[in-house]
Biopython code that builds the backbone (N, CA, C, O; Angstrom):
import numpy as np
from Bio.PDB.StructureBuilder import StructureBuilder

atoms = [
    (1, "UNK", "N", (-18.046, -9.150, -10.101)),
    (1, "UNK", "CA", (-17.855, -9.259, -8.793)),
    (1, "UNK", "C", (-17.207, -8.056, -8.331)),
    (1, "UNK", "O", (-17.578, -7.384, -7.369)),
    (2, "UNK", "N", (-16.029, -7.785, -9.217)),
    (2, "UNK", "CA", (-14.973, -6.815, -8.714)),
    (2, "UNK", "C", (-15.682, -5.213, -8.939)),
    (2, "UNK", "O", (-14.977, -4.268, -8.584)),
    (3, "UNK", "N", (-16.784, -4.970, -9.404)),
    (3, "UNK", "CA", (-17.204, -3.665, -9.228)),
    (3, "UNK", "C", (-18.882, -3.343, -8.326)),
    (3, "UNK", "O", (-19.682, -2.410, -8.397)),
    (4, "UNK", "N", (-18.859, -4.431, -7.644)),
    (4, "UNK", "CA", (-19.921, -4.518, -6.796)),
    (4, "UNK", "C", (-19.653, -4.239, -5.260)),
    (4, "UNK", "O", (-18.629, -4.677, -4.738)),
    (5, "UNK", "N", (-20.473, -3.593, -4.626)),
    (5, "UNK", "CA", (-20.298, -3.709, -3.186)),
    (5, "UNK", "C", (-21.629, -3.841, -2.734)),
    (5, "UNK", "O", (-22.525, -3.236, -3.323)),
    (6, "UNK", "N", (-21.894, -4.644, -1.643)),
    (6, "UNK", "CA", (-20.715, -5.883, -1.174)),
    (6, "UNK", "C", (-20.288, -6.570, -2.433)),
    (6, "UNK", "O", (-21.012, -6.344, -3.403)),
    (7, "UNK", "N", (-19.354, -7.290, -2.605)),
    (7, "UNK", "CA", (-18.811, -8.197, -3.636)),
    (7, "UNK", "C", (-19.921, -9.496, -3.891)),
    (7, "UNK", "O", (-20.320, -10.244, -2.999)),
    (8, "UNK", "N", (-20.328, -9.568, -5.414)),
    (8, "UNK", "CA", (-21.454, -10.477, -5.454)),
    (8, "UNK", "C", (-20.620, -11.216, -6.525)),
    (8, "UNK", "O", (-19.634, -10.704, -7.056)),
    (9, "UNK", "N", (-21.078, -12.444, -6.805)),
    (9, "UNK", "CA", (-20.906, -13.605, -7.924)),
    (9, "UNK", "C", (-21.882, -14.393, -7.932)),
    (9, "UNK", "O", (-22.677, -14.531, -7.002)),
    (10, "UNK", "N", (-21.902, -15.050, -9.121)),
    (10, "UNK", "CA", (-22.601, -16.355, -9.244)),
    (10, "UNK", "C", (-21.883, -17.511, -9.850)),
    (10, "UNK", "O", (-21.269, -17.261, -10.887)),
    (11, "UNK", "N", (-21.851, -18.589, -9.446)),
    (11, "UNK", "CA", (-21.473, -19.499, -10.169)),
    (11, "UNK", "C", (-21.273, -20.927, -9.189)),
    (11, "UNK", "O", (-21.563, -21.035, -7.998)),
    (12, "UNK", "N", (-20.818, -21.733, -9.889)),
    (12, "UNK", "CA", (-20.267, -22.812, -8.748)),
    (12, "UNK", "C", (-19.122, -22.708, -7.917)),
    (12, "UNK", "O", (-19.132, -22.859, -6.696)),
    (13, "UNK", "N", (-17.954, -22.398, -8.747)),
    (13, "UNK", "CA", (-16.762, -22.433, -8.166)),
    (13, "UNK", "C", (-15.783, -21.157, -8.915)),
    (13, "UNK", "O", (-15.927, -20.752, -10.068)),
    (14, "UNK", "N", (-14.978, -20.770, -8.116)),
    (14, "UNK", "CA", (-14.048, -19.827, -8.596)),
    (14, "UNK", "C", (-12.800, -20.729, -8.686)),
    (14, "UNK", "O", (-12.552, -21.468, -7.733)),
    (15, "UNK", "N", (-11.880, -20.713, -9.928)),
    (15, "UNK", "CA", (-10.926, -21.147, -10.092)),
    (15, "UNK", "C", (-9.676, -20.238, -10.417)),
    (15, "UNK", "O", (-9.692, -19.339, -11.258)),
    (16, "UNK", "N", (-8.525, -20.611, -9.596)),
    (16, "UNK", "CA", (-7.379, -19.344, -9.827)),
    (16, "UNK", "C", (-6.641, -20.108, -11.190)),
    (16, "UNK", "O", (-6.387, -21.310, -11.272)),
    (17, "UNK", "N", (-6.420, -19.239, -12.051)),
    (17, "UNK", "CA", (-5.755, -19.618, -13.141)),
    (17, "UNK", "C", (-4.184, -19.078, -13.155)),
    (17, "UNK", "O", (-3.323, -19.537, -13.906)),
    (18, "UNK", "N", (-4.039, -18.361, -12.500)),
    (18, "UNK", "CA", (-2.624, -17.369, -12.472)),
    (18, "UNK", "C", (-2.385, -16.682, -11.198)),
    (18, "UNK", "O", (-3.234, -16.000, -10.624)),
    (19, "UNK", "N", (-1.143, -16.901, -10.768)),
    (19, "UNK", "CA", (-0.736, -16.232, -9.226)),
    (19, "UNK", "C", (0.091, -14.963, -9.660)),
    (19, "UNK", "O", (1.056, -15.037, -10.421)),
    (20, "UNK", "N", (-0.401, -13.720, -9.073)),
    (20, "UNK", "CA", (0.232, -12.601, -9.138)),
    (20, "UNK", "C", (1.760, -12.503, -8.673)),
    (20, "UNK", "O", (1.944, -12.712, -7.474)),
    (21, "UNK", "N", (2.773, -12.242, -9.381)),
    (21, "UNK", "CA", (4.013, -12.361, -9.122)),
    (21, "UNK", "C", (4.524, -11.444, -7.951)),
    (21, "UNK", "O", (5.641, -11.435, -7.434)),
    (22, "UNK", "N", (3.453, -10.695, -7.673)),
    (22, "UNK", "CA", (3.790, -9.341, -6.480)),
    (22, "UNK", "C", (4.573, -8.269, -7.099)),
    (22, "UNK", "O", (5.503, -7.853, -6.407)),
    (23, "UNK", "N", (4.434, -7.815, -8.061)),
    (23, "UNK", "CA", (5.311, -6.704, -8.636)),
    (23, "UNK", "C", (5.076, -5.236, -7.946)),
    (23, "UNK", "O", (5.985, -4.410, -7.856)),
    (24, "UNK", "N", (3.636, -4.994, -7.429)),
    (24, "UNK", "CA", (3.379, -3.870, -6.974)),
    (24, "UNK", "C", (2.978, -3.021, -7.794)),
    (24, "UNK", "O", (3.388, -3.102, -8.951)),
    (25, "UNK", "N", (2.135, -2.055, -7.446)),
    (25, "UNK", "CA", (1.454, -1.167, -8.318)),
    (25, "UNK", "C", (2.488, -0.049, -8.789)),
    (25, "UNK", "O", (2.427, 0.502, -9.889)),
    (26, "UNK", "N", (3.497, 0.227, -7.760)),
    (26, "UNK", "CA", (4.435, 1.282, -8.003)),
    (26, "UNK", "C", (5.745, 0.748, -7.517)),
    (26, "UNK", "O", (5.712, 0.146, -6.444)),
    (27, "UNK", "N", (6.947, 0.876, -8.158)),
    (27, "UNK", "CA", (8.062, 0.462, -7.462)),
    (27, "UNK", "C", (9.342, 1.281, -7.613)),
    (27, "UNK", "O", (9.681, 1.577, -8.759)),
    (28, "UNK", "N", (10.027, 1.646, -6.668)),
    (28, "UNK", "CA", (10.980, 3.061, -6.614)),
    (28, "UNK", "C", (11.533, 2.819, -5.295)),
    (28, "UNK", "O", (11.309, 1.940, -4.462)),
    (29, "UNK", "N", (12.573, 4.152, -5.319)),
    (29, "UNK", "CA", (13.375, 4.388, -4.134)),
    (29, "UNK", "C", (12.449, 5.406, -3.205)),
    (29, "UNK", "O", (11.642, 6.205, -3.681)),
    (30, "UNK", "N", (12.720, 5.227, -1.784)),
    (30, "UNK", "CA", (12.011, 5.899, -0.778)),
    (30, "UNK", "C", (12.589, 7.422, -0.774)),
    (30, "UNK", "O", (13.773, 7.525, -0.454)),
    (31, "UNK", "N", (12.002, 8.417, -1.041)),
    (31, "UNK", "CA", (12.796, 10.040, -0.868)),
    (31, "UNK", "C", (12.382, 10.350, 0.094)),
    (31, "UNK", "O", (12.986, 11.354, 0.469)),
    (32, "UNK", "N", (11.327, 9.929, 1.068)),
    (32, "UNK", "CA", (10.815, 10.648, 2.060)),
    (32, "UNK", "C", (9.907, 9.930, 2.935)),
    (32, "UNK", "O", (9.209, 9.033, 2.462)),
    (33, "UNK", "N", (9.837, 10.289, 4.383)),
    (33, "UNK", "CA", (8.531, 9.455, 5.194)),
    (33, "UNK", "C", (8.328, 10.450, 6.123)),
    (33, "UNK", "O", (9.229, 10.903, 6.829)),
    (34, "UNK", "N", (7.087, 10.837, 6.152)),
    (34, "UNK", "CA", (6.619, 11.812, 6.909)),
    (34, "UNK", "C", (5.297, 11.454, 7.684)),
    (34, "UNK", "O", (4.480, 10.684, 7.179)),
    (35, "UNK", "N", (5.071, 12.121, 9.124)),
    (35, "UNK", "CA", (4.365, 11.789, 9.994)),
    (35, "UNK", "C", (3.502, 12.946, 10.289)),
    (35, "UNK", "O", (4.147, 13.990, 10.384)),
    (36, "UNK", "N", (2.449, 13.045, 10.432)),
    (36, "UNK", "CA", (1.675, 14.144, 10.879)),
    (36, "UNK", "C", (0.770, 13.887, 11.934)),
    (36, "UNK", "O", (0.281, 12.758, 11.956)),
    (37, "UNK", "N", (0.389, 14.821, 12.957)),
    (37, "UNK", "CA", (-0.717, 14.721, 13.911)),
    (37, "UNK", "C", (-0.070, 13.517, 14.887)),
    (37, "UNK", "O", (0.947, 12.837, 14.749)),
    (38, "UNK", "N", (-1.199, 13.550, 16.032)),
    (38, "UNK", "CA", (-0.562, 12.360, 17.002)),
    (38, "UNK", "C", (-1.925, 11.513, 17.065)),
    (38, "UNK", "O", (-2.941, 11.716, 16.400)),
    (39, "UNK", "N", (-1.688, 10.458, 18.080)),
    (39, "UNK", "CA", (-2.738, 9.436, 18.417)),
    (39, "UNK", "C", (-3.682, 9.163, 17.400)),
    (39, "UNK", "O", (-3.293, 8.958, 16.250)),
    (40, "UNK", "N", (-4.900, 9.138, 17.704)),
    (40, "UNK", "CA", (-5.958, 8.897, 16.564)),
    (40, "UNK", "C", (-5.884, 9.677, 15.309)),
    (40, "UNK", "O", (-6.325, 9.291, 14.227)),
    (41, "UNK", "N", (-5.277, 10.832, 15.543)),
    (41, "UNK", "CA", (-5.062, 11.729, 14.037)),
    (41, "UNK", "C", (-3.691, 11.713, 13.469)),
    (41, "UNK", "O", (-3.199, 12.624, 12.804)),
    (42, "UNK", "N", (-3.074, 10.510, 13.816)),
    (42, "UNK", "CA", (-1.584, 10.561, 13.076)),
    (42, "UNK", "C", (-1.776, 9.963, 11.760)),
    (42, "UNK", "O", (-2.701, 9.177, 11.559)),
    (43, "UNK", "N", (-1.008, 10.274, 10.925)),
    (43, "UNK", "CA", (-1.312, 10.186, 9.368)),
    (43, "UNK", "C", (0.266, 9.917, 8.919)),
    (43, "UNK", "O", (1.136, 10.766, 9.114)),
    (44, "UNK", "N", (0.472, 8.904, 8.427)),
    (44, "UNK", "CA", (1.926, 8.712, 7.702)),
    (44, "UNK", "C", (1.844, 8.629, 6.178)),
    (44, "UNK", "O", (0.941, 8.101, 5.529)),
    (45, "UNK", "N", (2.957, 9.248, 5.709)),
    (45, "UNK", "CA", (2.907, 9.279, 4.209)),
    (45, "UNK", "C", (4.415, 8.852, 3.703)),
    (45, "UNK", "O", (5.329, 9.144, 4.473)),
    (46, "UNK", "N", (4.710, 8.266, 2.622)),
    (46, "UNK", "CA", (5.839, 7.833, 2.183)),
    (46, "UNK", "C", (5.932, 8.301, 0.666)),
    (46, "UNK", "O", (5.027, 8.075, -0.137)),
    (47, "UNK", "N", (7.092, 8.967, 0.349)),
    (47, "UNK", "CA", (7.388, 9.584, -0.694)),
    (47, "UNK", "C", (8.489, 8.465, -1.721)),
    (47, "UNK", "O", (9.591, 8.024, -1.392)),
    (48, "UNK", "N", (7.847, 8.268, -2.820)),
    (48, "UNK", "CA", (8.537, 7.374, -3.685)),
    (48, "UNK", "C", (8.933, 7.945, -4.842)),
    (48, "UNK", "O", (8.061, 8.209, -5.669)),
    (49, "UNK", "N", (10.239, 8.231, -5.114)),
    (49, "UNK", "CA", (10.745, 8.790, -6.443)),
    (49, "UNK", "C", (10.318, 10.325, -6.405)),
    (49, "UNK", "O", (10.267, 10.962, -7.457)),
    (50, "UNK", "N", (10.081, 10.781, -5.449)),
    (50, "UNK", "CA", (9.392, 12.202, -5.160)),
    (50, "UNK", "C", (8.113, 12.562, -5.177)),
    (50, "UNK", "O", (7.701, 13.720, -5.257)),
    (51, "UNK", "N", (7.288, 11.304, -5.079)),
    (51, "UNK", "CA", (5.645, 11.433, -5.306)),
    (51, "UNK", "C", (5.050, 10.733, -4.095)),
    (51, "UNK", "O", (5.179, 9.538, -3.826)),
    (52, "UNK", "N", (4.196, 11.901, -3.217)),
    (52, "UNK", "CA", (3.817, 11.498, -1.653)),
    (52, "UNK", "C", (2.500, 10.340, -2.018)),
    (52, "UNK", "O", (1.688, 10.347, -2.943)),
    (53, "UNK", "N", (2.647, 9.594, -1.128)),
    (53, "UNK", "CA", (1.337, 8.761, -0.993)),
    (53, "UNK", "C", (1.050, 8.427, 0.516)),
    (53, "UNK", "O", (1.906, 8.479, 1.399)),
    (54, "UNK", "N", (-0.264, 8.078, 0.697)),
    (54, "UNK", "CA", (-0.762, 8.158, 2.189)),
    (54, "UNK", "C", (-0.882, 6.914, 2.437)),
    (54, "UNK", "O", (-1.570, 6.193, 1.715)),
    (55, "UNK", "N", (-0.041, 6.332, 3.808)),
    (55, "UNK", "CA", (-0.445, 5.013, 4.278)),
    (55, "UNK", "C", (-1.513, 4.979, 5.384)),
    (55, "UNK", "O", (-1.496, 5.593, 6.451)),
    (56, "UNK", "N", (-2.460, 4.121, 4.903)),
    (56, "UNK", "CA", (-3.700, 3.913, 5.763)),
    (56, "UNK", "C", (-3.152, 3.155, 7.141)),
    (56, "UNK", "O", (-2.015, 2.697, 7.249)),
    (57, "UNK", "N", (-4.116, 3.111, 8.111)),
    (57, "UNK", "CA", (-3.870, 2.675, 9.601)),
    (57, "UNK", "C", (-3.702, 1.014, 9.245)),
    (57, "UNK", "O", (-3.098, 0.297, 10.043)),
    (58, "UNK", "N", (-4.149, 0.581, 8.273)),
    (58, "UNK", "CA", (-4.123, -1.097, 8.081)),
    (58, "UNK", "C", (-2.912, -1.372, 7.252)),
    (58, "UNK", "O", (-2.439, -2.506, 7.175)),
    (59, "UNK", "N", (-2.442, -0.414, 6.674)),
    (59, "UNK", "CA", (-1.160, -0.910, 5.613)),
    (59, "UNK", "C", (-0.298, -1.715, 6.105)),
    (59, "UNK", "O", (0.305, -1.488, 7.154)),
    (60, "UNK", "N", (-0.164, -2.638, 5.467)),
    (60, "UNK", "CA", (0.929, -3.707, 5.823)),
    (60, "UNK", "C", (2.534, -3.336, 5.391)),
    (60, "UNK", "O", (2.812, -2.841, 4.298)),
    (61, "UNK", "N", (3.316, -3.588, 6.201)),
    (61, "UNK", "CA", (4.737, -3.185, 6.136)),
    (61, "UNK", "C", (5.489, -4.460, 6.070)),
    (61, "UNK", "O", (5.375, -5.129, 7.097)),
    (62, "UNK", "N", (6.283, -5.017, 5.069)),
    (62, "UNK", "CA", (7.125, -6.204, 4.961)),
    (62, "UNK", "C", (8.434, -5.822, 4.713)),
    (62, "UNK", "O", (8.733, -5.191, 3.699)),
    (63, "UNK", "N", (9.428, -6.231, 5.753)),
    (63, "UNK", "CA", (10.724, -6.140, 5.653)),
    (63, "UNK", "C", (11.580, -7.386, 5.679)),
    (63, "UNK", "O", (11.579, -7.953, 6.772)),
    (64, "UNK", "N", (12.411, -8.021, 4.602)),
    (64, "UNK", "CA", (12.966, -9.245, 4.992)),
    (64, "UNK", "C", (12.012, -10.272, 4.984)),
    (64, "UNK", "O", (12.395, -11.330, 5.482)),
    (65, "UNK", "N", (10.981, -10.236, 4.590)),
    (65, "UNK", "CA", (9.863, -11.374, 4.721)),
    (65, "UNK", "C", (9.222, -11.016, 5.913)),
    (65, "UNK", "O", (8.171, -11.647, 5.798)),
    (66, "UNK", "N", (9.162, -10.476, 6.888)),
    (66, "UNK", "CA", (8.782, -10.400, 7.836)),
    (66, "UNK", "C", (7.938, -9.101, 8.157)),
    (66, "UNK", "O", (8.336, -7.988, 7.812)),
    (67, "UNK", "N", (6.617, -9.326, 8.912)),
    (67, "UNK", "CA", (5.875, -7.884, 9.257)),
    (67, "UNK", "C", (6.769, -6.881, 9.993)),
    (67, "UNK", "O", (7.603, -7.222, 10.832)),
    (68, "UNK", "N", (6.551, -5.721, 9.645)),
    (68, "UNK", "CA", (7.123, -4.665, 10.396)),
    (68, "UNK", "C", (6.349, -3.491, 10.474)),
    (68, "UNK", "O", (5.189, -3.586, 10.074)),
    (69, "UNK", "N", (6.726, -2.440, 10.890)),
    (69, "UNK", "CA", (5.778, -0.885, 11.046)),
    (69, "UNK", "C", (6.576, 0.197, 9.943)),
    (69, "UNK", "O", (7.633, 0.052, 9.330)),
    (70, "UNK", "N", (5.669, 1.248, 9.969)),
    (70, "UNK", "CA", (5.955, 2.460, 9.373)),
    (70, "UNK", "C", (7.388, 2.974, 9.617)),
    (70, "UNK", "O", (8.045, 3.485, 8.710)),
    (71, "UNK", "N", (7.804, 2.836, 10.754)),
    (71, "UNK", "CA", (8.837, 3.452, 11.352)),
    (71, "UNK", "C", (10.113, 2.612, 10.689)),
    (71, "UNK", "O", (11.158, 3.253, 10.810)),
    (72, "UNK", "N", (10.269, 1.408, 10.056)),
    (72, "UNK", "CA", (11.064, 0.763, 9.364)),
    (72, "UNK", "C", (11.183, 1.420, 8.149)),
    (72, "UNK", "O", (12.287, 1.263, 7.629)),
    (73, "UNK", "N", (10.393, 2.111, 7.528)),
    (73, "UNK", "CA", (10.579, 2.397, 6.435)),
    (73, "UNK", "C", (11.649, 3.710, 6.281)),
    (73, "UNK", "O", (11.587, 4.674, 7.044)),
    (74, "UNK", "N", (12.635, 3.603, 5.186)),
    (74, "UNK", "CA", (14.188, 4.601, 5.426)),
    (74, "UNK", "C", (14.297, 4.811, 3.973)),
    (74, "UNK", "O", (14.169, 4.122, 2.960)),
    (75, "UNK", "N", (14.621, 6.196, 4.305)),
    (75, "UNK", "CA", (15.040, 6.996, 2.788)),
    (75, "UNK", "C", (15.966, 6.299, 2.116)),
    (75, "UNK", "O", (16.837, 5.732, 2.775)),
    (76, "UNK", "N", (15.969, 6.220, 0.972)),
    (76, "UNK", "CA", (17.268, 5.367, 0.094)),
    (76, "UNK", "C", (16.764, 3.871, 0.017)),
    (76, "UNK", "O", (17.486, 3.049, -0.547)),
    (77, "UNK", "N", (15.619, 3.505, 0.532)),
    (77, "UNK", "CA", (15.391, 1.978, 0.337)),
    (77, "UNK", "C", (14.221, 1.844, -0.782)),
    (77, "UNK", "O", (13.296, 2.615, -1.038)),
    (78, "UNK", "N", (14.608, 0.507, -1.403)),
    (78, "UNK", "CA", (13.970, 0.247, -2.604)),
    (78, "UNK", "C", (12.748, -0.485, -2.184)),
    (78, "UNK", "O", (12.725, -1.561, -1.586)),
    (79, "UNK", "N", (11.654, 0.287, -2.602)),
    (79, "UNK", "CA", (10.106, -0.447, -2.239)),
    (79, "UNK", "C", (9.288, -0.877, -3.425)),
    (79, "UNK", "O", (9.583, -0.436, -4.536)),
    (80, "UNK", "N", (8.207, -1.767, -3.257)),
    (80, "UNK", "CA", (7.011, -2.156, -4.072)),
    (80, "UNK", "C", (5.999, -1.564, -3.128)),
    (80, "UNK", "O", (6.133, -1.755, -1.919)),
    (81, "UNK", "N", (5.118, -0.944, -3.543)),
    (81, "UNK", "CA", (3.853, -0.591, -3.118)),
    (81, "UNK", "C", (2.722, -0.814, -3.809)),
    (81, "UNK", "O", (2.690, -0.693, -5.034)),
    (82, "UNK", "N", (1.734, -1.143, -3.126)),
    (82, "UNK", "CA", (0.188, -1.436, -3.702)),
    (82, "UNK", "C", (-0.939, -0.473, -3.192)),
    (82, "UNK", "O", (-0.954, -0.062, -2.032)),
    (83, "UNK", "N", (-1.754, -0.184, -4.003)),
    (83, "UNK", "CA", (-2.796, 0.927, -3.639)),
    (83, "UNK", "C", (-3.963, 0.291, -3.274)),
    (83, "UNK", "O", (-4.133, -0.916, -3.447)),
    (84, "UNK", "N", (-4.811, 1.059, -2.758)),
    (84, "UNK", "CA", (-6.181, 0.509, -2.187)),
    (84, "UNK", "C", (-7.264, 0.282, -3.381)),
    (84, "UNK", "O", (-8.259, -0.441, -3.354)),
    (85, "UNK", "N", (-6.761, 1.147, -4.488)),
    (85, "UNK", "CA", (-7.904, 1.143, -5.490)),
    (85, "UNK", "C", (-9.060, 2.117, -5.583)),
    (85, "UNK", "O", (-9.977, 2.025, -6.399)),
    (86, "UNK", "N", (-8.919, 3.080, -4.645)),
    (86, "UNK", "CA", (-9.966, 3.971, -4.465)),
    (86, "UNK", "C", (-9.163, 5.147, -3.904)),
    (86, "UNK", "O", (-8.128, 4.978, -3.257)),
    (87, "UNK", "N", (-9.649, 6.258, -4.161)),
    (87, "UNK", "CA", (-9.320, 7.689, -3.751)),
    (87, "UNK", "C", (-10.457, 8.293, -2.755)),
    (87, "UNK", "O", (-11.622, 8.370, -3.144)),
    (88, "UNK", "N", (-10.136, 8.646, -1.671)),
    (88, "UNK", "CA", (-11.097, 9.163, -0.751)),
    (88, "UNK", "C", (-11.191, 10.837, -0.860)),
    (88, "UNK", "O", (-12.238, 11.481, -0.931)),
    (89, "UNK", "N", (-10.055, 11.283, -0.856)),
    (89, "UNK", "CA", (-9.758, 12.823, -0.711)),
    (89, "UNK", "C", (-8.848, 13.368, -1.948)),
    (89, "UNK", "O", (-7.623, 13.372, -2.069)),
    (90, "UNK", "N", (-9.711, 13.753, -2.685)),
    (90, "UNK", "CA", (-9.027, 14.540, -4.096)),
    (90, "UNK", "C", (-8.133, 13.582, -4.646)),
    (90, "UNK", "O", (-8.527, 12.417, -4.603)),
    (91, "UNK", "N", (-7.042, 13.799, -5.144)),
    (91, "UNK", "CA", (-6.174, 12.861, -5.953)),
    (91, "UNK", "C", (-5.173, 12.104, -5.375)),
    (91, "UNK", "O", (-4.292, 11.511, -5.998)),
    (92, "UNK", "N", (-5.357, 12.136, -3.870)),
    (92, "UNK", "CA", (-4.562, 11.045, -3.072)),
    (92, "UNK", "C", (-4.497, 9.805, -3.070)),
    (92, "UNK", "O", (-5.505, 9.187, -2.727)),
    (93, "UNK", "N", (-3.300, 9.083, -3.451)),
    (93, "UNK", "CA", (-3.403, 7.820, -3.325)),
    (93, "UNK", "C", (-3.096, 7.044, -2.108)),
    (93, "UNK", "O", (-2.202, 7.364, -1.324)),
    (94, "UNK", "N", (-3.972, 5.867, -1.951)),
    (94, "UNK", "CA", (-3.793, 5.254, -0.547)),
    (94, "UNK", "C", (-3.126, 3.945, -0.502)),
    (94, "UNK", "O", (-3.509, 3.033, -1.235)),
    (95, "UNK", "N", (-2.200, 3.811, 0.277)),
    (95, "UNK", "CA", (-1.267, 2.602, 0.129)),
    (95, "UNK", "C", (-1.801, 1.452, 1.195)),
    (95, "UNK", "O", (-2.128, 1.710, 2.353)),
    (96, "UNK", "N", (-1.830, 0.131, 0.591)),
    (96, "UNK", "CA", (-2.287, -0.875, 1.553)),
    (96, "UNK", "C", (-1.067, -1.765, 1.907)),
    (96, "UNK", "O", (-0.946, -2.555, 2.843)),
    (97, "UNK", "N", (-0.290, -1.474, 1.031)),
    (97, "UNK", "CA", (1.003, -2.654, 1.300)),
    (97, "UNK", "C", (2.034, -2.120, 0.710)),
    (97, "UNK", "O", (1.951, -1.525, -0.364)),
    (98, "UNK", "N", (3.433, -2.338, 1.566)),
    (98, "UNK", "CA", (4.566, -1.692, 1.430)),
    (98, "UNK", "C", (5.643, -3.156, 1.458)),
    (98, "UNK", "O", (5.582, -3.970, 2.379)),
    (99, "UNK", "N", (6.511, -3.280, 0.398)),
    (99, "UNK", "CA", (7.605, -4.472, 0.585)),
    (99, "UNK", "C", (8.860, -3.660, 0.463)),
    (99, "UNK", "O", (9.149, -3.028, -0.553)),
    (100, "UNK", "N", (9.572, -3.707, 1.524)),
    (100, "UNK", "CA", (10.818, -3.223, 1.311)),
    (100, "UNK", "C", (11.768, -4.040, 1.086)),
    (100, "UNK", "O", (12.148, -4.891, 1.890)),
    (101, "UNK", "N", (12.389, -3.782, -0.417)),
    (101, "UNK", "CA", (13.518, -4.656, -0.556)),
    (101, "UNK", "C", (14.864, -4.887, 0.014)),
    (101, "UNK", "O", (15.566, -5.804, -0.412)),
]
sb = StructureBuilder()
sb.init_structure("model")
sb.init_model(0)
sb.init_chain("A")
sb.init_seg("    ")
for serial, (resi, resn, name, xyz) in enumerate(atoms, 1):
    if name == "N":
        sb.init_residue(resn, " ", resi, " ")
    sb.init_atom(name, np.array(xyz, "f"), 0.0, 1.0, " ", f" {name:<3s}", serial, name[0])
structure = sb.get_structure()
């Protein structure tokens, strides 16, 4: 199911056997936040421990358990980030979720 598009699976039911504890794909300290372009061409990046990652338009940001936005990500904060699982442009990693500790 995970390797097909659109997702396909055969069987009677799905059973969840373990819950993801939410560790994230990467954990670290924010070393930079960048915004390029304007309007529909706006692109946001977050640097975690010196490595640059691109935030997608639909990336969810969570701060203190509540939904937030890209502008709430500050240098020096501890974060957990999750990746989309695919790269569209070269080796750039796309972030789908940011949790600020």
